[in-house]
N, C-alpha and C positions, 0 to 999 in steps of 0.2 A: 538263732535270733534271741536277743536279750528279752527277759520277762519283764511284762508291764508292772508299773508300780503302783501301788494304792497305799493312801496314808490311813494309820489309825492313832490312837491316843498312845503317849507312851507307857503309860500304865498297862495297857491292854498287850502291847507287844512285850513288854518286860515279864508278864505273866506266863509267857510261853517258851517252851523249850522244842529242840529236836524231839520227834516222835509224839508230839501234842498234836490237838487239833483246834484249828481257830474258825471263828464264825466271822466272816466278812459280812454285814448288813450296814443298814442306814445308807447315805447316798453314795459311798464308795461299793458297797455289795451292789446298789442299783446299776451303778455305772459298769461294774463287771458282769453282772448276771442278766440284766436287761438291755442296756445299752451295746456293750461289748460282745454280747452273748458268748461268754466262756464256756467251756464245758470240760467235762471230768478227763483228767490226765493232762491238762494244760497247766503251763507252769504260771505262777504268779508271785510277785514280792510284795510283802506288806512291810512298809517301813514306819518307823516314828517320827521322822523328820529330823532327828537329831543324830542320825548315822547308826542306829541299829535296823537291819534288815531280817525279816523273816523269809527264808527263800520256800516256797510251798507248793504242793500239786493240787489242783482241783479235786475234791473228791465227789461232792454233789452241788447242783445247782437247782434252787427252788425259787425261781424268780429273783428278788433283791437279796436273796440270802443264800450265800456261797459258802460251802463248808470246805475247809482246806487241811490238808495234811502238811505239817510243818516238818520240812525235811531238813533243815539246817539254820542256824541262826549266825547271823554275821555281824560283828560289831565293826565297824569302818573306823580307823583312827581320825583323829581331828587333824585339819590341815596343818602342816609344819610351817607354811606361810599362808597366813590368812589374807587373801587377795580380796580387797574391797573396791568397788566401783563407785566413785562420787560422781553421780550423774547429775548434771544441771537440769534443771526443768526446761521443758521445749514445747513449742507450740505444736498442735495436732496430737499424734500418739508417736511422736519421733521418741521421747524419753521413755515410753513404755516398749518400742520396738528394741530400745538400747538395753534395757535390764532384762527384756525376756530372752534375747540372744546371749547377752554377756552370761546369764544363769545356765543356759544350755551348754556354753563352752566352758564353765568352770570358776565363775565370780563364787565368793565364800560368803559376800556380804554386799549389801547396798545401801547406800547412803545419798538420799535426795539433798540436792543444792540448790537454793534461791540464789542464783548469781545473779549480778548487777543488771546483766542485758537479758536476763529471762523474761521473755514476754508473758508466760505463765505467773501466776502468784498464788501461793498456797497460804490462804489466812483462814483462821476460824473453822468452820464446818467443812469449807472446802478443802481444808489440810488433811482432816481427818478423812474425809472420803476419797481424796487423791491417794493418801498413803495407803487406804484400804484397798485401793484398786491395784496399787503396785504389789501389795502382798499378794492379792490374788494372781497377778500375773506371774510374779516369781513362781508362787506353788505350782501353778500349772506348768511352767516351765521346767521345774525340777521332777515331775512326773513325766514330762516327755523325754527328759534326758536320763531317764531311769537312775537318779540320783537318790539316796537315800537322807541327805542332809538338806533340808531347806534353808537357803542364805537368808539372813535376817536383814530386814528392811528398817533402817533406822527412822527417825524422825527428820523431818526437814532441817536443816542449818543454813544460816546465812555466812556470809564469808569471814566475817570475825570469828564466829564459831568454828567454821573450817580450819581457820589459821590455827586456832587453838588445839584442835582435833591434830593436826598436822605435827605441832610442836610436842604433844605429848607422844605421840607415835614414834616419832624420831627420837626421843628422850628414851624410849623403852627399847630401842634397838630395831626399831622398824624403819620405813623409809615411805616418802611419798613422791610420786612422779607426775606432773602436769604435763598434759599432752598439748603441745603448742607448735603451730606451724613454722615459727621463726627460730625454734629449738636449734641447735648446732649438734646436740648429742642425739644419736639414734637410740630407740628404744633398746634396741639388741646390745647396746653397750651401757646401758644403765646398771649400776651396781645394786643388786636384790638382798634383801635381808637374809641372813644366815639362817637356814632352815633348822628348826628345833629337833633335837635327836628323839624326844618324846613329847608328846600332849602338844595342847596347841602352841602354834609359834608366834613369832613376830607378825606384825601386820604391813601389809604394803598398800598403800592408798593410791588407787589410780584417778586422777582428776580429769574429767571431761566437761569443757565449756557448752555452753547453748551454742545455737546457730549464729549469734551475732559474735561469737568469739569471747574470751576472756578479756576483761578489761585490764589496761596496764597497772592501776592500782591494786588490783586483785592479785596479778601475777606478783607484784613486789610483795604483797601481803605474805603470800604463800611461800615464796623464795626466802623471805626473811625469817619466816617459821622452820624452814629447813626442806623445803620440797625442792627438788631438782626439775628442770625442764627436759622434754623429750619428745622427738618427731617421730611419727609412724613410718614416715616414707617420703616420697617425692610428690605425692598425691596428697590433696586436702579432703578428708572424709566429712562426711555428715555427723552430727552429733548422734544419730542412732546407729551408726557404724562404727565409729571410732572407738569407743569402749569395747565393743565384743572383739574387734580386731587385736586391741591390744591385750585384753585379757587371755586370746588364743595364743599370742606369741609369747606372754609370761608364762602361761601353762606350759608350753613346749619346753621352756628354759628351765623350768623348776623340775623338770623330768615328768610330768603328770601324764604325758600322753607316751612316754616311753614303752614300746613293745605293743601299743595297741594296733 
């Protein structure tokens, strides 16, 4: 069984090497020591959210203060293709369900999209509070999936800004795919960006519309910017499931699940 992940500040993680001792306290310490009741001898990972992971063994537990022996420091490479889910805002909690599951199956970044047919509207204080809720959802899903790198949640964009983002991504060697039920190309046949040999790779935008679908004008704008259309299969999925399914299929194509 994989070790549970707890997050810490990057500077704290960077200050520790194999053979050192780490004190996990604060909210994360309380979660480990009081809520989960971790005990000496158990394995715990402490991550900085940016790809560095301390593989540890619990030495002592004193309430919300957990003393860990650092067994190994692992620096996970940046994604050779940055898979970004562009999720349209949706009513209820369907958009949050989408970004939660997408994070668990491997999305590297999340971009909220104020589509024309989105019933929900992010403006002013609501935009800040809603984005903060998405950030919290993604962080919790990252821990659930035992990932060391937390996907970044961008600021909400309207269609014009999204088209500009697509244009920039394609110009930089990346790609954008709009999931659409009337597309004739299967997602399995879409050409993906060439993975980087080292360092952070090109970006792949996966665009999912709201429950009312993507407007014709929006489709035209995104295609003119360089995006391609693709379908997932013979069935029409909800906005809460389309993104995670697409991210899973793309992760498999990129070899992220090879040997798992």
